[in-house]
C-alpha positions, -999 to 999 in steps of 0.1 A, spaced: 87 -68 257 95 -32 250 82 -21 285 104 -49 300 135 -37 283 128 -1 292 123 -12 328 156 -31 328 174 -1 313 160 23 339 169 -1 367 204 -3 354 207 34 351 195 39 387 220 12 399 248 29 381 238 62 396 239 48 431 273 32 425 285 65 413 271 83 443 289 59 465 321 66 446 321 103 457 310 102 493 295 134 508 309 145 542 275 160 552 257 127 544 283 107 563 279 129 593 241 125 592 246 88 589 268 84 619 250 107 641 213 104 631 208 72 611 233 49 627 245 66 659 281 56 662 280 59 699 258 28 699 285 9 680 312 -13 696 345 0 706 372 -8 680 384 -43 689 411 -44 716 407 -6 721 380 -2 749 370 32 762 390 63 763 428 57 755 458 80 754 467 93 720 488 117 702 488 143 674 469 148 652 442 131 671 444 146 704 459 134 738 430 111 743 406 93 720 377 69 719 374 47 688 340 32 676 335 8 647 304 -3 628 296 -40 624 313 -42 591 346 -28 605 343 -51 635 335 -83 618 359 -78 588 397 -87 592 422 -68 571 414 -55 546 381 -41 560 349 -46 540 331 -21 518 310 1 541 333 -1 571 332 29 593 356 39 620 349 69 641 376 83 664 366 110 690 396 133 696 400 148 731 422 175 743 443 176 776 413 184 796 394 154 781 369 177 762 358 166 727 378 186 702 372 169 669 358 137 653 377 119 626 361 93 604 374 66 580 347 52 556 356 23 533 340 28 498 351 1 472 368 18 443 370 52 458 407 54 464 426 21 457 459 36 464 450 43 500 428 13 507 396 27 493 392 50 525 374 82 525 386 104 554 367 132 572 374 154 601 345 173 619 341 197 647 320 184 676 289 200 661 294 184 627 311 211 607 334 195 581 370 206 585 383 183 559 371 154 537 380 131 509 416 121 503 436 144 526 473 141 519 482 143 556 459 114 565 471 93 537 508 100 543 505 91 580 482 60 574 504 46 546 526 33 574 498 10 584 492 -6 549 495 -41 564 464 -34 586 443 -17 559 457 18 568 441 16 602 462 30 631 446 29 665 469 23 694 488 54 703 473 76 675 
């Protein structure tokens, strides 16, 4: 009986540790996930936003938006684990940056539980977490779970 209780306690501690890890997303782990583990370019385009589109600051004059299955299937709000990747291109249609929204339940309830990250094309993290600029702009889209695609 004692072994069973110890086993249950260890399992609960591990589960709590995993939940805690998810509450503090790591931008390097997220980059590895979207490039190596689950290559985002194999995902669908964001619904009703096929291929390269015109955009505007701060995301570049052009962009391509990809979404994982969780982000495509879920309505608004998006489900936990939803990932949206926006490739940001300059006027010459050269990749300038990659911005990511990653939904983590309980991470940031005031901003829809989104974790934001911005990377250089080689994966160097430029900003991550709860950037005030991202949240301030995306708050205008609270009714669509802070997701702004068309024209951004």
